[in-house]
PDB file of N, CA, C and O in Angstrom, chain B, residues numbered from 101:
ATOM      1  N   MET B 101     115.112 204.247-107.075  1.00  0.00           N
ATOM      2  CA  MET B 101     116.657 204.976-107.376  1.00  0.00           C
ATOM      3  C   MET B 101     117.469 205.050-106.090  1.00  0.00           C
ATOM      4  O   MET B 101     116.888 205.469-105.090  1.00  0.00           O
ATOM      5  N   SER B 102     118.610 204.728-106.012  1.00  0.00           N
ATOM      6  CA  SER B 102     119.059 204.463-104.996  1.00  0.00           C
ATOM      7  C   SER B 102     119.523 206.135-104.101  1.00  0.00           C
ATOM      8  O   SER B 102     119.490 207.200-104.716  1.00  0.00           O
ATOM      9  N   LYS B 103     119.856 206.058-102.869  1.00  0.00           N
ATOM     10  CA  LYS B 103     120.075 207.605-102.355  1.00  0.00           C
ATOM     11  C   LYS B 103     121.233 207.891-103.128  1.00  0.00           C
ATOM     12  O   LYS B 103     121.057 208.862-103.864  1.00  0.00           O
ATOM     13  N   GLU B 104     122.318 207.388-103.205  1.00  0.00           N
ATOM     14  CA  GLU B 104     123.458 207.652-103.805  1.00  0.00           C
ATOM     15  C   GLU B 104     123.352 208.232-105.253  1.00  0.00           C
ATOM     16  O   GLU B 104     124.138 209.116-105.590  1.00  0.00           O
ATOM     17  N   ILE B 105     122.379 207.750-106.145  1.00  0.00           N
ATOM     18  CA  ILE B 105     122.233 208.066-107.358  1.00  0.00           C
ATOM     19  C   ILE B 105     121.231 209.432-107.519  1.00  0.00           C
ATOM     20  O   ILE B 105     121.330 210.248-108.435  1.00  0.00           O
ATOM     21  N   ARG B 106     120.232 209.485-106.397  1.00  0.00           N
ATOM     22  CA  ARG B 106     119.301 210.500-106.339  1.00  0.00           C
ATOM     23  C   ARG B 106     120.359 211.861-105.654  1.00  0.00           C
ATOM     24  O   ARG B 106     120.230 213.066-105.872  1.00  0.00           O
ATOM     25  N   GLU B 107     121.002 211.430-105.114  1.00  0.00           N
ATOM     26  CA  GLU B 107     122.219 212.764-104.969  1.00  0.00           C
ATOM     27  C   GLU B 107     123.066 213.418-105.692  1.00  0.00           C
ATOM     28  O   GLU B 107     123.298 214.616-105.529  1.00  0.00           O
ATOM     29  N   ILE B 108     123.758 212.490-106.803  1.00  0.00           N
ATOM     30  CA  ILE B 108     124.003 212.326-107.924  1.00  0.00           C
ATOM     31  C   ILE B 108     123.508 213.441-108.601  1.00  0.00           C
ATOM     32  O   ILE B 108     123.949 214.586-108.697  1.00  0.00           O
ATOM     33  N   THR B 109     122.282 212.776-109.157  1.00  0.00           N
ATOM     34  CA  THR B 109     121.681 213.817-109.740  1.00  0.00           C
ATOM     35  C   THR B 109     121.214 214.797-109.272  1.00  0.00           C
ATOM     36  O   THR B 109     121.110 215.733-110.064  1.00  0.00           O
ATOM     37  N   HIS B 110     120.926 214.943-108.406  1.00  0.00           N
ATOM     38  CA  HIS B 110     120.327 216.435-107.663  1.00  0.00           C
ATOM     39  C   HIS B 110     121.757 217.439-108.124  1.00  0.00           C
ATOM     40  O   HIS B 110     121.840 218.430-108.850  1.00  0.00           O
ATOM     41  N   THR B 111     122.847 216.624-107.291  1.00  0.00           N
ATOM     42  CA  THR B 111     124.082 217.943-107.571  1.00  0.00           C
ATOM     43  C   THR B 111     124.268 218.077-109.210  1.00  0.00           C
ATOM     44  O   THR B 111     124.433 219.214-109.652  1.00  0.00           O
ATOM     45  N   THR B 112     124.248 216.964-110.123  1.00  0.00           N
ATOM     46  CA  THR B 112     124.319 217.347-111.351  1.00  0.00           C
ATOM     47  C   THR B 112     123.235 218.425-112.147  1.00  0.00           C
ATOM     48  O   THR B 112     123.491 219.001-113.205  1.00  0.00           O
ATOM     49  N   LYS B 113     122.052 218.536-111.417  1.00  0.00           N
ATOM     50  CA  LYS B 113     120.686 219.456-111.749  1.00  0.00           C
ATOM     51  C   LYS B 113     121.101 220.455-111.256  1.00  0.00           C
ATOM     52  O   LYS B 113     120.574 221.371-111.887  1.00  0.00           O
ATOM     53  N   GLN B 114     122.002 221.023-110.181  1.00  0.00           N
ATOM     54  CA  GLN B 114     121.865 222.012-109.350  1.00  0.00           C
ATOM     55  C   GLN B 114     123.313 222.551-110.096  1.00  0.00           C
ATOM     56  O   GLN B 114     123.579 223.735-109.890  1.00  0.00           O
ATOM     57  N   GLN B 115     124.116 221.894-110.813  1.00  0.00           N
ATOM     58  CA  GLN B 115     125.422 222.299-111.667  1.00  0.00           C
ATOM     59  C   GLN B 115     124.961 223.160-113.053  1.00  0.00           C
ATOM     60  O   GLN B 115     125.467 224.138-113.604  1.00  0.00           O
ATOM     61  N   LEU B 116     123.768 222.341-113.360  1.00  0.00           N
ATOM     62  CA  LEU B 116     123.505 222.582-114.659  1.00  0.00           C
ATOM     63  C   LEU B 116     122.481 223.789-114.566  1.00  0.00           C
ATOM     64  O   LEU B 116     122.262 224.344-115.643  1.00  0.00           O
ATOM     65  N   VAL B 117     121.931 224.202-113.646  1.00  0.00           N
ATOM     66  CA  VAL B 117     120.812 225.363-113.403  1.00  0.00           C
ATOM     67  C   VAL B 117     122.266 226.413-113.191  1.00  0.00           C
ATOM     68  O   VAL B 117     122.483 227.414-113.873  1.00  0.00           O
ATOM     69  N   PHE B 118     123.103 225.927-112.149  1.00  0.00           N
ATOM     70  CA  PHE B 118     124.295 227.184-112.244  1.00  0.00           C
ATOM     71  C   PHE B 118     124.831 227.732-113.547  1.00  0.00           C
ATOM     72  O   PHE B 118     124.968 228.887-113.950  1.00  0.00           O
ATOM     73  N   GLU B 119     125.134 226.361-114.171  1.00  0.00           N
ATOM     74  CA  GLU B 119     125.703 226.360-115.618  1.00  0.00           C
ATOM     75  C   GLU B 119     124.692 227.649-116.667  1.00  0.00           C
ATOM     76  O   GLU B 119     125.020 228.648-117.307  1.00  0.00           O
ATOM     77  N   ILE B 120     123.408 226.973-116.399  1.00  0.00           N
ATOM     78  CA  ILE B 120     122.192 228.236-117.339  1.00  0.00           C
ATOM     79  C   ILE B 120     122.138 229.534-116.936  1.00  0.00           C
ATOM     80  O   ILE B 120     121.926 230.568-117.569  1.00  0.00           O
ATOM     81  N   GLU B 121     122.386 229.303-115.666  1.00  0.00           N
ATOM     82  CA  GLU B 121     122.114 231.083-115.391  1.00  0.00           C
ATOM     83  C   GLU B 121     123.487 231.800-115.702  1.00  0.00           C
ATOM     84  O   GLU B 121     123.501 233.027-115.807  1.00  0.00           O
ATOM     85  N   GLN B 122     124.497 231.152-115.832  1.00  0.00           N
ATOM     86  CA  GLN B 122     126.090 231.791-116.427  1.00  0.00           C
ATOM     87  C   GLN B 122     125.737 231.839-117.799  1.00  0.00           C
ATOM     88  O   GLN B 122     126.391 232.779-118.249  1.00  0.00           O
ATOM     89  N   LEU B 123     125.151 231.407-118.589  1.00  0.00           N
ATOM     90  CA  LEU B 123     124.874 231.323-120.246  1.00  0.00           C
ATOM     91  C   LEU B 123     124.092 232.819-120.386  1.00  0.00           C
ATOM     92  O   LEU B 123     123.169 233.312-119.737  1.00  0.00           O
ATOM     93  N   PRO B 124     125.045 233.411-121.758  1.00  0.00           N
ATOM     94  CA  PRO B 124     124.511 234.560-122.251  1.00  0.00           C
ATOM     95  C   PRO B 124     122.878 234.074-122.590  1.00  0.00           C
ATOM     96  O   PRO B 124     122.536 232.907-122.781  1.00  0.00           O
ATOM     97  N   ASN B 125     121.867 235.412-122.614  1.00  0.00           N
ATOM     98  CA  ASN B 125     120.603 234.839-123.191  1.00  0.00           C
ATOM     99  C   ASN B 125     120.398 234.339-124.464  1.00  0.00           C
ATOM    100  O   ASN B 125     119.386 233.658-124.626  1.00  0.00           O
ATOM    101  N   VAL B 126     121.416 234.598-125.757  1.00  0.00           N
ATOM    102  CA  VAL B 126     121.554 234.297-126.759  1.00  0.00           C
ATOM    103  C   VAL B 126     121.280 232.636-126.773  1.00  0.00           C
ATOM    104  O   VAL B 126     120.421 232.043-127.426  1.00  0.00           O
ATOM    105  N   TYR B 127     122.100 232.169-126.016  1.00  0.00           N
ATOM    106  CA  TYR B 127     122.124 230.548-126.071  1.00  0.00           C
ATOM    107  C   TYR B 127     121.215 230.009-125.460  1.00  0.00           C
ATOM    108  O   TYR B 127     120.926 228.842-125.725  1.00  0.00           O
ATOM    109  N   LEU B 128     120.601 230.652-124.584  1.00  0.00           N
ATOM    110  CA  LEU B 128     119.054 229.937-123.987  1.00  0.00           C
ATOM    111  C   LEU B 128     118.676 229.103-125.344  1.00  0.00           C
ATOM    112  O   LEU B 128     119.134 227.962-125.407  1.00  0.00           O
ATOM    113  N   LEU B 129     118.005 229.500-126.261  1.00  0.00           N
ATOM    114  CA  LEU B 129     116.973 229.106-127.552  1.00  0.00           C
ATOM    115  C   LEU B 129     117.924 227.810-127.740  1.00  0.00           C
ATOM    116  O   LEU B 129     117.475 226.730-127.356  1.00  0.00           O
ATOM    117  N   GLU B 130     119.014 227.856-128.223  1.00  0.00           N
ATOM    118  CA  GLU B 130     119.836 226.871-128.768  1.00  0.00           C
ATOM    119  C   GLU B 130     120.029 225.912-127.677  1.00  0.00           C
ATOM    120  O   GLU B 130     119.977 224.768-128.129  1.00  0.00           O
ATOM    121  N   LEU B 131     120.284 225.950-126.092  1.00  0.00           N
ATOM    122  CA  LEU B 131     120.293 224.929-125.423  1.00  0.00           C
ATOM    123  C   LEU B 131     118.623 224.362-125.475  1.00  0.00           C
ATOM    124  O   LEU B 131     118.608 223.134-125.397  1.00  0.00           O
ATOM    125  N   GLN B 132     117.742 224.746-125.545  1.00  0.00           N
ATOM    126  CA  GLN B 132     116.548 224.688-125.407  1.00  0.00           C
ATOM    127  C   GLN B 132     116.044 223.320-126.735  1.00  0.00           C
ATOM    128  O   GLN B 132     115.432 222.252-126.734  1.00  0.00           O
ATOM    129  N   SER B 133     116.540 223.935-127.426  1.00  0.00           N
ATOM    130  CA  SER B 133     116.692 223.052-128.699  1.00  0.00           C
ATOM    131  C   SER B 133     117.360 221.964-128.731  1.00  0.00           C
ATOM    132  O   SER B 133     116.973 221.033-129.437  1.00  0.00           O
ATOM    133  N   PHE B 134     118.560 221.871-127.925  1.00  0.00           N
ATOM    134  CA  PHE B 134     119.484 221.028-127.787  1.00  0.00           C
ATOM    135  C   PHE B 134     118.659 219.580-126.898  1.00  0.00           C
ATOM    136  O   PHE B 134     118.536 218.375-127.117  1.00  0.00           O
ATOM    137  N   ILE B 135     118.287 220.421-125.968  1.00  0.00           N
ATOM    138  CA  ILE B 135     117.528 219.397-124.996  1.00  0.00           C
ATOM    139  C   ILE B 135     116.301 218.775-125.704  1.00  0.00           C
ATOM    140  O   ILE B 135     116.094 217.575-125.523  1.00  0.00           O
ATOM    141  N   GLN B 136     115.606 219.374-126.366  1.00  0.00           N
ATOM    142  CA  GLN B 136     114.610 218.532-126.945  1.00  0.00           C
ATOM    143  C   GLN B 136     114.717 217.266-128.042  1.00  0.00           C
ATOM    144  O   GLN B 136     114.056 216.274-128.347  1.00  0.00           O
ATOM    145  N   TYR B 137     116.179 218.034-128.514  1.00  0.00           N
ATOM    146  CA  TYR B 137     116.908 216.735-129.268  1.00  0.00           C
ATOM    147  C   TYR B 137     117.059 215.877-128.565  1.00  0.00           C
ATOM    148  O   TYR B 137     116.578 214.802-128.923  1.00  0.00           O
ATOM    149  N   LEU B 138     117.756 215.936-127.307  1.00  0.00           N
ATOM    150  CA  LEU B 138     118.094 214.703-126.387  1.00  0.00           C
ATOM    151  C   LEU B 138     116.916 214.123-125.818  1.00  0.00           C
ATOM    152  O   LEU B 138     117.012 212.956-125.438  1.00  0.00           O
ATOM    153  N   LYS B 139     115.938 214.653-125.702  1.00  0.00           N
ATOM    154  CA  LYS B 139     114.500 214.486-125.472  1.00  0.00           C
ATOM    155  C   LYS B 139     113.988 213.245-126.483  1.00  0.00           C
ATOM    156  O   LYS B 139     113.536 212.169-126.090  1.00  0.00           O
ATOM    157  N   PHE B 140     114.119 213.540-127.484  1.00  0.00           N
ATOM    158  CA  PHE B 140     113.506 213.030-128.767  1.00  0.00           C
ATOM    159  C   PHE B 140     114.496 211.555-129.410  1.00  0.00           C
ATOM    160  O   PHE B 140     114.142 210.588-130.084  1.00  0.00           O
ATOM    161  N   LYS B 141     115.932 211.980-128.791  1.00  0.00           N
ATOM    162  CA  LYS B 141     117.090 210.750-129.066  1.00  0.00           C
ATOM    163  C   LYS B 141     116.405 209.901-127.983  1.00  0.00           C
ATOM    164  O   LYS B 141     115.790 208.912-128.382  1.00  0.00           O
ATOM    165  N   GLN B 142     116.431 210.161-126.643  1.00  0.00           N
ATOM    166  CA  GLN B 142     115.816 209.403-125.766  1.00  0.00           C
ATOM    167  C   GLN B 142     114.969 208.285-126.062  1.00  0.00           C
ATOM    168  O   GLN B 142     115.220 207.081-125.999  1.00  0.00           O
ATOM    169  N   ALA B 143     113.816 208.951-126.428  1.00  0.00           N
ATOM    170  CA  ALA B 143     112.315 208.283-126.934  1.00  0.00           C
ATOM    171  C   ALA B 143     112.282 207.197-127.952  1.00  0.00           C
ATOM    172  O   ALA B 143     111.652 206.140-127.928  1.00  0.00           O
ATOM    173  N   ASN B 144     113.223 207.757-129.001  1.00  0.00           N
ATOM    174  CA  ASN B 144     113.491 206.711-129.971  1.00  0.00           C
ATOM    175  C   ASN B 144     114.499 206.072-130.122  1.00  0.00           C
ATOM    176  O   ASN B 144     114.709 205.390-131.125  1.00  0.00           O
ATOM    177  N   SER B 145     115.667 206.238-128.690  1.00  0.00           N
ATOM    178  CA  SER B 145     117.024 205.377-128.993  1.00  0.00           C
ATOM    179  C   SER B 145     116.360 203.876-129.180  1.00  0.00           C
ATOM    180  O   SER B 145     116.630 203.243-130.201  1.00  0.00           O
ATOM    181  N   GLY B 146     115.440 203.289-128.123  1.00  0.00           N
ATOM    182  CA  GLY B 146     115.005 201.793-128.414  1.00  0.00           C
ATOM    183  C   GLY B 146     114.565 201.414-129.862  1.00  0.00           C
ATOM    184  O   GLY B 146     114.865 200.289-130.263  1.00  0.00           O
ATOM    185  N   ASN B 147     113.951 202.173-130.591  1.00  0.00           N
ATOM    186  CA  ASN B 147     113.516 201.883-131.922  1.00  0.00           C
ATOM    187  C   ASN B 147     114.683 201.994-132.981  1.00  0.00           C
ATOM    188  O   ASN B 147     114.873 201.317-133.991  1.00  0.00           O
ATOM    189  N   LEU B 148     115.434 203.080-132.440  1.00  0.00           N
ATOM    190  CA  LEU B 148     116.098 202.862-133.699  1.00  0.00           C
ATOM    191  C   LEU B 148     117.495 202.097-133.610  1.00  0.00           C
ATOM    192  O   LEU B 148     118.408 202.086-134.435  1.00  0.00           O
ATOM    193  N   SER B 149     117.392 201.392-132.244  1.00  0.00           N
ATOM    194  CA  SER B 149     118.756 200.671-131.740  1.00  0.00           C
ATOM    195  C   SER B 149     118.425 199.271-132.864  1.00  0.00           C
ATOM    196  O   SER B 149     119.208 198.646-133.580  1.00  0.00           O
ATOM    197  N   ARG B 150     117.153 199.141-132.684  1.00  0.00           N
ATOM    198  CA  ARG B 150     116.421 197.409-132.966  1.00  0.00           C
ATOM    199  C   ARG B 150     116.391 197.889-134.656  1.00  0.00           C
ATOM    200  O   ARG B 150     116.687 197.006-135.460  1.00  0.00           O
ATOM    201  N   GLU B 151     116.170 198.761-134.998  1.00  0.00           N
ATOM    202  CA  GLU B 151     116.495 198.587-136.788  1.00  0.00           C
ATOM    203  C   GLU B 151     117.442 198.548-137.409  1.00  0.00           C
ATOM    204  O   GLU B 151     117.586 197.927-138.462  1.00  0.00           O
ATOM    205  N   LYS B 152     118.566 199.482-136.617  1.00  0.00           N
ATOM    206  CA  LYS B 152     120.138 199.409-137.301  1.00  0.00           C
ATOM    207  C   LYS B 152     120.573 198.289-136.970  1.00  0.00           C
ATOM    208  O   LYS B 152     121.404 197.818-137.745  1.00  0.00           O
ATOM    209  N   ALA B 153     120.219 197.490-135.794  1.00  0.00           N
ATOM    210  CA  ALA B 153     120.855 196.104-135.722  1.00  0.00           C
ATOM    211  C   ALA B 153     120.129 195.139-136.543  1.00  0.00           C
ATOM    212  O   ALA B 153     120.657 194.028-136.575  1.00  0.00           O
ATOM    213  N   ARG B 154     119.099 195.272-137.187  1.00  0.00           N
ATOM    214  CA  ARG B 154     118.806 194.396-138.328  1.00  0.00           C
ATOM    215  C   ARG B 154     118.956 194.851-139.718  1.00  0.00           C
ATOM    216  O   ARG B 154     118.928 194.170-140.744  1.00  0.00           O
ATOM    217  N   GLN B 155     119.117 196.095-139.581  1.00  0.00           N
ATOM    218  CA  GLN B 155     119.836 196.186-141.032  1.00  0.00           C
ATOM    219  C   GLN B 155     121.094 195.872-141.205  1.00  0.00           C
ATOM    220  O   GLN B 155     121.488 195.312-142.229  1.00  0.00           O
ATOM    221  N   ARG B 156     121.906 196.219-140.162  1.00  0.00           N
ATOM    222  CA  ARG B 156     123.320 195.208-140.137  1.00  0.00           C
ATOM    223  C   ARG B 156     123.330 193.982-140.480  1.00  0.00           C
ATOM    224  O   ARG B 156     123.789 193.469-141.501  1.00  0.00           O
ATOM    225  N   SER B 157     122.795 193.505-139.573  1.00  0.00           N
ATOM    226  CA  SER B 157     122.590 191.911-139.884  1.00  0.00           C
ATOM    227  C   SER B 157     122.136 191.284-141.189  1.00  0.00           C
ATOM    228  O   SER B 157     122.528 190.164-141.515  1.00  0.00           O
ATOM    229  N   GLU B 158     121.098 192.188-142.128  1.00  0.00           N
ATOM    230  CA  GLU B 158     120.895 191.984-143.234  1.00  0.00           C
ATOM    231  C   GLU B 158     121.714 192.100-144.510  1.00  0.00           C
ATOM    232  O   GLU B 158     121.618 191.517-145.589  1.00  0.00           O
ATOM    233  N   GLN B 159     123.018 193.554-143.805  1.00  0.00           N
ATOM    234  CA  GLN B 159     123.751 193.588-144.841  1.00  0.00           C
ATOM    235  C   GLN B 159     125.327 192.864-144.279  1.00  0.00           C
ATOM    236  O   GLN B 159     126.261 192.967-145.074  1.00  0.00           O
ATOM    237  N   ASP B 160     125.551 192.271-143.162  1.00  0.00           N
ATOM    238  CA  ASP B 160     126.637 191.651-142.750  1.00  0.00           C
ATOM    239  C   ASP B 160     126.717 190.406-143.834  1.00  0.00           C
ATOM    240  O   ASP B 160     125.852 189.547-143.666  1.00  0.00           O
ATOM    241  N   PRO B 161     127.554 190.216-144.819  1.00  0.00           N
ATOM    242  CA  PRO B 161     128.106 188.902-145.519  1.00  0.00           C
ATOM    243  C   PRO B 161     128.007 187.732-144.238  1.00  0.00           C
ATOM    244  O   PRO B 161     127.081 186.941-144.059  1.00  0.00           O
ATOM    245  N   ILE B 162     129.078 187.859-143.533  1.00  0.00           N
ATOM    246  CA  ILE B 162     129.064 186.850-142.692  1.00  0.00           C
ATOM    247  C   ILE B 162     127.895 185.989-141.807  1.00  0.00           C
ATOM    248  O   ILE B 162     127.751 184.790-141.568  1.00  0.00           O
ATOM    249  N   LEU B 163     127.192 187.121-141.469  1.00  0.00           N
ATOM    250  CA  LEU B 163     125.891 186.704-140.785  1.00  0.00           C
ATOM    251  C   LEU B 163     124.823 185.921-141.945  1.00  0.00           C
ATOM    252  O   LEU B 163     123.949 185.094-141.683  1.00  0.00           O
ATOM    253  N   GLN B 164     125.145 186.386-143.085  1.00  0.00           N
ATOM    254  CA  GLN B 164     124.095 185.852-144.216  1.00  0.00           C
ATOM    255  C   GLN B 164     124.820 184.294-144.508  1.00  0.00           C
ATOM    256  O   GLN B 164     124.137 183.301-144.760  1.00  0.00           O
ATOM    257  N   ALA B 165     126.386 184.276-144.423  1.00  0.00           N
ATOM    258  CA  ALA B 165     126.666 182.986-144.844  1.00  0.00           C
ATOM    259  C   ALA B 165     126.432 181.721-143.986  1.00  0.00           C
ATOM    260  O   ALA B 165     126.309 180.545-144.328  1.00  0.00           O
ATOM    261  N   ILE B 166     126.406 182.322-142.743  1.00  0.00           N
ATOM    262  CA  ILE B 166     126.251 181.107-141.799  1.00  0.00           C
ATOM    263  C   ILE B 166     125.004 180.314-141.705  1.00  0.00           C
ATOM    264  O   ILE B 166     124.984 179.286-141.027  1.00  0.00           O
ATOM    265  N   GLY B 167     123.808 180.797-142.443  1.00  0.00           N
ATOM    266  CA  GLY B 167     122.846 180.084-142.680  1.00  0.00           C
ATOM    267  C   GLY B 167     123.312 178.958-143.765  1.00  0.00           C
ATOM    268  O   GLY B 167     122.591 177.981-143.970  1.00  0.00           O
ATOM    269  N   THR B 168     124.338 179.106-144.332  1.00  0.00           N
ATOM    270  CA  THR B 168     124.564 177.838-145.785  1.00  0.00           C
ATOM    271  C   THR B 168     125.464 176.832-145.020  1.00  0.00           C
ATOM    272  O   THR B 168     125.923 175.946-145.740  1.00  0.00           O
ATOM    273  N   ILE B 169     125.820 176.784-143.675  1.00  0.00           N
ATOM    274  CA  ILE B 169     126.147 175.714-142.902  1.00  0.00           C
ATOM    275  C   ILE B 169     125.237 174.669-142.584  1.00  0.00           C
ATOM    276  O   ILE B 169     125.641 173.522-142.395  1.00  0.00           O
ATOM    277  N   ASP B 170     123.888 175.024-142.503  1.00  0.00           N
ATOM    278  CA  ASP B 170     122.881 174.402-142.821  1.00  0.00           C
ATOM    279  C   ASP B 170     122.281 173.262-144.068  1.00  0.00           C
ATOM    280  O   ASP B 170     121.436 172.367-144.046  1.00  0.00           O
ATOM    281  N   ILE B 171     123.158 173.793-145.081  1.00  0.00           N
ATOM    282  CA  ILE B 171     122.477 172.999-146.390  1.00  0.00           C
ATOM    283  C   ILE B 171     123.879 172.439-146.656  1.00  0.00           C
ATOM    284  O   ILE B 171     124.982 172.952-146.464  1.00  0.00           O
ATOM    285  N   GLU B 172     123.500 171.131-147.198  1.00  0.00           N
ATOM    286  CA  GLU B 172     124.439 169.858-147.635  1.00  0.00           C
ATOM    287  C   GLU B 172     125.261 170.508-149.060  1.00  0.00           C
ATOM    288  O   GLU B 172     124.693 171.136-149.954  1.00  0.00           O
ATOM    289  N   PRO B 173     126.660 170.195-149.011  1.00  0.00           N
ATOM    290  CA  PRO B 173     127.409 169.162-148.139  1.00  0.00           C
ATOM    291  C   PRO B 173     127.709 169.930-146.955  1.00  0.00           C
ATOM    292  O   PRO B 173     127.877 169.132-146.032  1.00  0.00           O
ATOM    293  N   PHE B 174     127.868 171.256-146.523  1.00  0.00           N
ATOM    294  CA  PHE B 174     128.357 171.405-145.467  1.00  0.00           C
ATOM    295  C   PHE B 174     127.578 171.106-144.020  1.00  0.00           C
ATOM    296  O   PHE B 174     128.407 171.103-143.110  1.00  0.00           O
ATOM    297  N   SER B 175     126.511 170.909-143.652  1.00  0.00           N
ATOM    298  CA  SER B 175     126.022 170.306-142.797  1.00  0.00           C
ATOM    299  C   SER B 175     126.620 169.282-142.540  1.00  0.00           C
ATOM    300  O   SER B 175     126.924 169.244-141.347  1.00  0.00           O
ATOM    301  N   GLU B 176     127.003 168.243-143.221  1.00  0.00           N
ATOM    302  CA  GLU B 176     127.593 166.887-143.231  1.00  0.00           C
ATOM    303  C   GLU B 176     129.086 167.088-142.262  1.00  0.00           C
ATOM    304  O   GLU B 176     129.293 166.458-141.225  1.00  0.00           O
ATOM    305  N   THR B 177     129.898 167.952-142.771  1.00  0.00           N
ATOM    306  CA  THR B 177     131.370 168.223-142.330  1.00  0.00           C
ATOM    307  C   THR B 177     131.556 169.177-141.511  1.00  0.00           C
ATOM    308  O   THR B 177     132.711 169.390-141.139  1.00  0.00           O
ATOM    309  N   ILE B 178     130.342 170.094-140.960  1.00  0.00           N
ATOM    310  CA  ILE B 178     130.551 171.039-140.237  1.00  0.00           C
ATOM    311  C   ILE B 178     131.227 171.042-139.020  1.00  0.00           C
ATOM    312  O   ILE B 178     131.863 171.969-138.517  1.00  0.00           O
ATOM    313  N   ASP B 179     130.976 169.603-138.474  1.00  0.00           N
ATOM    314  CA  ASP B 179     131.447 169.828-136.503  1.00  0.00           C
ATOM    315  C   ASP B 179     132.731 168.921-137.218  1.00  0.00           C
ATOM    316  O   ASP B 179     133.716 169.539-136.814  1.00  0.00           O
ATOM    317  N   ASP B 180     133.192 167.892-137.985  1.00  0.00           N
ATOM    318  CA  ASP B 180     134.109 167.718-138.351  1.00  0.00           C
ATOM    319  C   ASP B 180     135.282 168.745-138.664  1.00  0.00           C
ATOM    320  O   ASP B 180     136.381 168.768-138.109  1.00  0.00           O
ATOM    321  N   THR B 181     134.918 169.417-139.463  1.00  0.00           N
ATOM    322  CA  THR B 181     135.788 170.663-139.572  1.00  0.00           C
ATOM    323  C   THR B 181     136.027 171.753-138.550  1.00  0.00           C
ATOM    324  O   THR B 181     137.027 172.456-138.405  1.00  0.00           O
ATOM    325  N   LEU B 182     135.131 171.743-138.017  1.00  0.00           N
ATOM    326  CA  LEU B 182     135.323 172.799-136.557  1.00  0.00           C
ATOM    327  C   LEU B 182     135.780 172.612-135.336  1.00  0.00           C
ATOM    328  O   LEU B 182     136.152 173.400-134.467  1.00  0.00           O
ATOM    329  N   TYR B 183     135.678 171.074-135.401  1.00  0.00           N
ATOM    330  CA  TYR B 183     136.258 170.649-133.792  1.00  0.00           C
ATOM    331  C   TYR B 183     137.378 169.321-134.342  1.00  0.00           C
ATOM    332  O   TYR B 183     137.665 168.427-133.546  1.00  0.00           O
ATOM    333  N   ALA B 184     137.874 169.324-135.583  1.00  0.00           N
ATOM    334  CA  ALA B 184     138.893 168.013-135.840  1.00  0.00           C
ATOM    335  C   ALA B 184     140.114 168.047-134.585  1.00  0.00           C
ATOM    336  O   ALA B 184     140.562 167.067-133.990  1.00  0.00           O
ATOM    337  N   THR B 185     140.405 169.168-134.437  1.00  0.00           N
ATOM    338  CA  THR B 185     141.388 169.172-133.331  1.00  0.00           C
ATOM    339  C   THR B 185     141.106 168.816-131.887  1.00  0.00           C
ATOM    340  O   THR B 185     142.025 168.492-131.136  1.00  0.00           O
ATOM    341  N   LEU B 186     139.821 168.873-131.485  1.00  0.00           N
ATOM    342  CA  LEU B 186     139.539 168.626-130.261  1.00  0.00           C
ATOM    343  C   LEU B 186     140.145 167.179-129.424  1.00  0.00           C
ATOM    344  O   LEU B 186     139.850 166.979-128.246  1.00  0.00           O
TER     345      LEU B 186
END
């Protein structure tokens, strides 16, 4: 981590501590729950992103249709159709 990023992170943490100290006690549990949610979201972001991408690709009619180009009679004429004007 570069020195600049460390300084920004440290400054941000200082600002957060200041903001937390200004918060009424009744909101501290809500803040704690939100922090736990963010940690959960961070831990699962990679898994969820890959799963969502897979689901989207399975449901996308364009992506499903792309495979049909490799099937005759499309496979024989696709280059002429796509690159006829070149």
